[in-house]
N, C-alpha and C positions, 0 to 999 in steps of 0.2 A: 530482057527487065529484072523478074522473078526474080531469077538466080543472083543476081545483083545485090538487090536490096537486101537476100536470104543472106548474103554473105554479111551485109553489116548487122542485122541484127543476131545474128549464133556468135558466139563469143568463138575466137578458136586457141589451139593452148599452147603456141609456141611464148607467151611474153606469161605465163600463170603466175611467176612470184612478182609480177609488178601489182602494187606499188612496195618498194623496200625504204621509201622515205619520204617526208612531206613532199607534195605535191602544190604549185603556187599558181593560183587561181586568177591571172592579173584582169583587172579592171581599167579600161582606159579614162577612166573620169574619176573628179575627186571622190571622196567617202558622202556618205548621205543623200548622192543620185539614189536613181530608178536602177539603173544597174549595179550598183554596189551592193541595193537592199535586197534583189535577187541572188547575185553571188552571194550575200552572207547568209539567208536562206538555206541554201542547198550545200556550203562547204561544210558544216556540221555534222549533214546528214548521208554525207560523203567519205566522211571521216571515220562516221561510227561503221560503214559498210563496208570499208576497204581494212580500217586498223590502222590508220597514217593519216597526218593530219594536213587538209589542205586549207592552206593558208593564204587568205585575200590581199593580194598586195596593188594598191592606187597607184595607176600611173597612166595621172592625165595628161592633156597636151593634145592642141590641133588636132580640134572636133576628134579626138579616140585612135588619132594615129600614131601617137606615139608607143602607147600602149599594144596596140596591135602588130607596130613593128620589130618589137622587141619578142612578142610570140612567133611572129612568122622565122624570126632568124634564130629561134634555140632550137636545141637539138630536139628532136621526134621519137622520145623516149619516153612520151606521156606527165615528166615531171612537171611540165609548164603550159597550162591551160589559157584559154582566153575566153571572158564573157564577153561575143561580141555585140555589136547592136544592127540594127538597122541604117545606124550611118557608118560604121568601120566596114559593114560587107553589104550595104546594098545602095547606098548614098555617094561617099566618098569619092570613088573610081570617074562618077560622072562630074562631080564639083569641082577634085582638087586635079591642076593641071599636071601636078607631079605627087605620085604617090607610091612613098617607100616601099611597098608591099602589094601583092594580086591576090585584093579579097580571093580568086579563084584558085588560082595554081600554088600558092604558100600555105593552105591551110587546109583540112581534114575536118568537117562538119560534125560534130556528135549529137548534139539536140538543142530544138527552140526548147527555152524553158517555160517564157511566158511572153504574151504577146501582150499590148495594153495601150487603149486609146490615150491620143494628149488632149491637156486642157487647156482652153484660152480664158485667163486671167489678170486679172489687175488687183493691186492694192487698194482691201475694202472705201478706206477713208478717200484716198485720192479718186477713187471711181465717181464717189458720192460728191466729194468738192468740184469735179468737172461733169454731173451729170451725166454720166454715164451708170445707164442701169442694163443693158442687153446690147449686144452686137450690131446691131443698128443704129445706137446710137453713137457704139465707139466709131462706125466708119463713118457716122456726121461729123464727128468731132475729128478726124482726124484729115477726112478732108479738108476740113474750113480753116486748120492747122497742118501744115502739111510738112514732115520733120521737125516738128516740137515734142513729141513722143517716141522716145524710144523703145525699141523690143529686145529684152533681155532673151539670152540662149547658152546652152550648156557648151558650148563650143561651135563654129562654122562646121558646117556638114551634118552637123546632127539631125536628125529626126527633128528637133525642138525648133532649131533654126530654119528648116525646109517646112515644116508647119507653117511657119510664118511668111515665110517668102509667096506661100502658096495662097495663101489670105492675103496678100499685098496685091498679088498679081491678078487677082480672080475682084479685086475690091477696087482697083485701081486708086490703093491710099499707101505714102509711105511712112519708114516709122525707121527713126536711125537704129543699124542692128550692134549692140550689144554682144559680141562673146566672150562668155566665162570658159573655166577651167571643170566644168563642171555643172551639174543641177543646183547642189549645195548654193555656194558660195553665190548662183546668182538669186534664188531663196533667199541670203538673205536680204540684198538690196531693194527684192520685191517685198518684201516685208515691210523694210523701214521706208520704202518710197521713193528711193532712189532710179530704180527703174521701174517703169509704165506699163509691161506689157509682157508677159509671159507666154509660149503655146508649151508647158511642160507638161513629161509624162505623169500620170497620172497620178502612180503611188509615191512620189518624191514630193505633191500638192496637198494631197490630200487631207493629212491631218491640219496645215494649216486654213485650209478652207471650212476644215467642219471648227475650227476656233475660231472661225469670223475673220482672220486675219486676210486673207484673202480670198476672191470674189469672183467666180468662176461664171465664166459669161456662155460659156458653151464647151460641148468634146468634138475633138477633132476626126471622130471614127463617123460612121455611116447609121449606127445605130446607138442609141443612148447606153450608158452605163448603169451597171446594175449598183455601182457604189455611190451614185447622184443621179438617179433616178428623174429627177426634177428639173436636170441640167440638158437642155436643148442639144440636139444636133447641129451644125452650121449651117446646115439644109432648114434645118426646122428654124434655127433663128434669126438668118436671116437669107434665106433662099437660096444659098450658095449650093445649087445642084451638082452631086455628085464626089464634093470636099469629103475627101477621106485623107486622112496624115495619120496615122496609126504606127506605132514605135512594137519591135519586137527584140527579144534579147536571146542568146542562144549562146551552148560552148562549142568551142572550137580547138586543134591541135594543131600543131604544124604538120606541115605534109610528110608524109612519109612515118606518120606515127603507127604500130603495128594496131591492125583490124581488130585482132582480141580486145586492146586495151578500149579501144574508141568502142566496141560494143559493148564491155564490161560498166563503161562509165553511161552508156546511155541506158542501159537497163537498170540502173543505180537513182541515175535522174528522174528517168520515167516511174519507179517505183515508188520514191519518196515524194513526186508530185501528186500521184495519186493517195497518199495519205489524208485521212481527213484535216489534220490540223495544219499538215501543211499549205493544201489544198485551200481551208477555209482562209488562213491567213493570207495567201496570196489574192483569195478575192477579196477578201475586206481590204485591201489594197485597192483595186481595180484592174487587176492582173489576174490575165488566165492562163491557166498553168497550161504546160501541152507534152512536152517528153517523147515529141516524136523521133522517128529512126531516122541515122545519119542519111541516108538515101532522102527521105522526106525532106528534110530538110534542108541538102543539097539543092535541090529541086525547088524549093522556097526562095534560096537567098540567088538563084538563076534567074527566077521570074521578078522578085524584088528589084534587082538592078534595071531589067529593062523597063519596070515602073520605075523610076525614079529619075531614069537617066532622062524620060521624057517631061516629068515636071522639075527639073533642074532647067530642062531648056527651055520651058515653058514662061521659069519665074526670069530666069534671065543672071541665074544666082551664079556666080564664079570665085575659086578662092586659088591664088598663083601660090 
């Protein structure tokens, strides 16, 4: 195992002239969500490091499957990368009856960029009008009015969707699911009051929460977030012991991409994530920077498959 990890960490010389043209980072969701925010945070750093443009290309649809499939079927030459998520590489294989790519066999993991908690939120005025000040109030209202509330998400199979499904299964509540093509369009309806509740990735919602437009009821991680220290966890807010629906985001390449390219990208991402400016920027948005090795990222993806398969089974969620 040690020699395998070392081969990931150390660049080889076979493709030392890469890159000789711009590199595309496919974001499988609409612009403005956390996946997009993180891709746009590291793209300029990689452009500076390699002397070629790293261009963010938003390809939303089908819970991230559209963009993931594009990368899975691209040439393994280092010029097409994916900003994958817990949805595309941890949840979707268990959730979708037919997946147009294999999240393990079709990709070469590069590095996890960051992990983030999700946050259960409502539009502030709507919450006040319904008498909902905390998670317990929400549960009481939802049980008294089954099906009246809707639940927005960034798409079927995303961690945002599954966090909501986990909440429903653990509380015995029901909300109609409204899948969007990313967090940004869902948040527009949340702020407008059209959508009732969302379990969004914290970075994409944080500005709305701080502005008072959205009310944060709880974070979905086991610990509170330093970005919202006064917001309780689900266990603290409603006694939901063991509730954990955190998200992660990381770079992947098509399977067969030369390992020296994979290693060089990982090293530059890790280096940029360790700079005070990038680290502080991500942490202030509620994200926890990573930059781990390809081997460590691959191990994490494998563990996430097993974890989320159990969550999907327990929730009864399924997408045909």
